[in-house]
PASEBA-1860 file (N, C-alpha, C; in nm, 3 decimals):
! residues 84
1> XXXXXXXX> 0.087/-0.107/0.003/-0.003/-0.023/-0.026/0.084/0.134/0.015 ~ 0.029/0.213/-0.109/0.124/0.365/-0.120/0.135/0.415/0.012 ~ 0.009/0.460/0.128/0.040/0.479/0.213/0.121/0.436/0.332 ~ 0.162/0.319/0.352/0.265/0.280/0.415/0.367/0.354/0.462 ~ 0.396/0.365/0.337/0.538/0.422/0.361/0.530/0.601/0.396 ~ 0.424/0.623/0.388/0.405/0.757/0.436/0.388/0.746/0.611 ~ 0.338/0.638/0.655/0.358/0.617/0.845/0.397/0.783/0.920 ~ 0.532/0.738/0.898/0.628/0.859/0.962/0.589/0.962/0.942
9> XXXXXXXX> 0.540/1.039/0.878/0.489/1.137/0.783/0.324/1.182/0.845 ~ 0.259/1.102/0.814/0.161/1.060/0.919/0.138/1.102/1.075 ~ 0.266/1.015/1.115/0.289/1.048/1.261/0.311/1.220/1.317 ~ 0.442/1.304/1.182/0.430/1.394/1.210/0.356/1.502/1.257 ~ 0.280/1.501/1.097/0.158/1.584/1.053/0.062/1.567/1.189 ~ 0.054/1.478/1.252/-0.070/1.409/1.330/-0.029/1.499/1.496 ~ 0.089/1.482/1.485/0.167/1.518/1.584/0.186/1.697/1.612 ~ 0.221/1.768/1.474/0.221/1.877/1.480/0.083/1.962/1.452
17> XXXXXXXX> -0.023/1.877/1.438/-0.146/1.932/1.444/-0.228/1.928/1.571 ~ -0.183/1.850/1.627/-0.237/1.864/1.771/-0.183/1.955/1.852 ~ -0.057/2.009/1.858/0.030/2.114/1.887/-0.036/2.244/1.843 ~ -0.029/2.252/1.727/-0.104/2.368/1.658/-0.245/2.398/1.750 ~ -0.341/2.267/1.720/-0.475/2.320/1.819/-0.437/2.343/1.966 ~ -0.347/2.337/1.950/-0.351/2.351/2.148/-0.300/2.470/2.141 ~ -0.211/2.533/2.076/-0.150/2.664/2.038/-0.282/2.725/2.024 ~ -0.347/2.723/1.953/-0.405/2.840/1.880/-0.552/2.831/1.988
25> XXXXXXXX> -0.555/2.751/2.085/-0.684/2.772/2.215/-0.626/2.835/2.322 ~ -0.541/2.860/2.308/-0.423/2.952/2.437/-0.382/3.064/2.344 ~ -0.369/3.087/2.263/-0.330/3.248/2.199/-0.449/3.333/2.282 ~ -0.355/3.461/2.281/-0.441/3.548/2.405/-0.426/3.699/2.265 ~ -0.550/3.637/2.152/-0.638/3.681/2.039/-0.785/3.703/2.060 ~ -0.841/3.791/1.975/-0.960/3.770/2.018/-1.063/3.670/1.928 ~ -1.204/3.628/1.956/-1.255/3.481/1.937/-1.244/3.528/1.775 ~ -1.253/3.605/1.731/-1.327/3.586/1.584/-1.185/3.552/1.561
33> XXXXXXXX> -1.042/3.578/1.536/-0.935/3.535/1.515/-0.857/3.417/1.537 ~ -0.932/3.362/1.675/-0.919/3.221/1.673/-0.988/3.136/1.652 ~ -1.121/3.124/1.658/-1.199/3.095/1.525/-1.181/3.088/1.355 ~ -1.107/3.171/1.319/-1.069/3.159/1.233/-0.947/3.095/1.182 ~ -0.840/3.087/1.276/-0.690/3.014/1.301/-0.794/2.838/1.356 ~ -0.878/2.840/1.398/-0.928/2.712/1.444/-0.993/2.634/1.288 ~ -1.041/2.795/1.211/-1.105/2.656/1.111/-1.008/2.643/1.002 ~ -0.878/2.709/0.959/-0.841/2.684/0.907/-0.727/2.534/0.927
41> XXXXXXXX> -0.700/2.537/1.105/-0.680/2.393/1.117/-0.752/2.295/1.101 ~ -0.875/2.277/1.078/-0.985/2.207/1.044/-0.927/2.153/0.928 ~ -0.917/2.238/0.830/-0.942/2.223/0.676/-0.840/2.135/0.634 ~ -0.662/2.175/0.708/-0.569/2.186/0.716/-0.572/2.002/0.746 ~ -0.640/1.984/0.864/-0.649/1.846/0.925/-0.750/1.756/0.755 ~ -0.834/1.812/0.767/-0.925/1.684/0.638/-0.856/1.667/0.539 ~ -0.751/1.775/0.465/-0.690/1.791/0.381/-0.566/1.721/0.376 ~ -0.533/1.650/0.519/-0.418/1.556/0.547/-0.474/1.457/0.515
49> XXXXXXXX> -0.599/1.407/0.517/-0.661/1.253/0.477/-0.636/1.233/0.303 ~ -0.628/1.345/0.240/-0.628/1.320/0.083/-0.479/1.367/0.046 ~ -0.423/1.456/0.090/-0.290/1.534/0.069/-0.205/1.514/0.165 ~ -0.105/1.462/0.200/-0.028/1.503/0.338/0.084/1.570/0.333 ~ 0.113/1.559/0.219/0.223/1.656/0.201/0.172/1.754/0.171 ~ 0.097/1.797/0.104/0.052/1.973/0.089/-0.007/2.021/0.202 ~ -0.105/1.888/0.278/-0.125/1.943/0.429/-0.014/2.012/0.497 ~ 0.095/1.909/0.512/0.165/1.973/0.622/0.265/2.073/0.580
57> XXXXXXXX> 0.254/2.121/0.401/0.351/2.266/0.383/0.179/2.362/0.438 ~ 0.094/2.396/0.400/0.013/2.433/0.482/0.015/2.476/0.561 ~ 0.021/2.352/0.662/0.035/2.388/0.834/0.200/2.445/0.851 ~ 0.289/2.420/0.788/0.388/2.494/0.792/0.415/2.654/0.773 ~ 0.305/2.673/0.703/0.294/2.844/0.688/0.203/2.890/0.783 ~ 0.114/2.781/0.810/0.025/2.896/0.900/0.103/2.918/1.079 ~ 0.153/2.794/1.086/0.266/2.765/1.238/0.343/2.900/1.190 ~ 0.420/2.910/1.090/0.536/3.029/1.028/0.441/3.200/1.067
65> XXXXXXXX> 0.332/3.165/1.021/0.269/3.303/1.000/0.212/3.347/1.154 ~ 0.206/3.240/1.289/0.138/3.219/1.368/0.280/3.305/1.479 ~ 0.356/3.230/1.472/0.464/3.268/1.505/0.548/3.422/1.454 ~ 0.473/3.499/1.344/0.530/3.607/1.318/0.406/3.738/1.360 ~ 0.286/3.664/1.461/0.196/3.738/1.471/0.131/3.750/1.376 ~ 0.093/3.740/1.260/0.032/3.740/1.133/-0.103/3.639/1.176 ~ -0.184/3.714/1.185/-0.328/3.672/1.208/-0.389/3.683/1.079 ~ -0.523/3.618/1.086/-0.636/3.609/0.990/-0.677/3.721/0.982
73> XXXXXXXX> -0.764/3.838/0.893/-0.851/3.898/0.913/-0.992/3.835/0.864 ~ -1.111/3.911/0.940/-1.226/3.814/0.912/-1.224/3.836/0.764 ~ -1.213/3.908/0.701/-1.199/3.924/0.506/-1.148/3.833/0.463 ~ -1.025/3.823/0.522/-0.926/3.717/0.489/-0.950/3.608/0.468 ~ -1.016/3.528/0.590/-1.087/3.438/0.637/-1.220/3.409/0.509 ~ -1.298/3.470/0.486/-1.458/3.465/0.425/-1.366/3.422/0.273 ~ -1.244/3.485/0.229/-1.222/3.450/0.090/-1.156/3.350/0.125 ~ -1.082/3.288/0.208/-1.024/3.116/0.231/-1.106/3.031/0.193
81> XXXX> -1.234/3.088/0.271/-1.343/2.974/0.278/-1.430/3.006/0.131 ~ -1.393/3.103/0.030/-1.480/3.083/-0.071/-1.599/3.171/-0.044 ~ -1.624/3.221/0.035/-1.765/3.298/0.053/-1.775/3.465/0.020 ~ -1.656/3.532/-0.027/-1.637/3.669/-0.054/-1.685/3.669/-0.208
END
């Protein structure tokens, strides 16, 4: 099975997603920012089921943004969801 070779990557991404969710939950940011970040994490989690490497890259970018204090605005979040 193709995915058998990806088990270490699955473990790594799963651990990083868990850490990311914990980080977002404890951030001192407005509730709407926390909700936008949580939605992005849920989208990355869902994507990991179909495109593990792509999800890992998206998670890297999101964590980098959080580390640099770059948080989504309400408008950016709507655009990312495709509703704007």
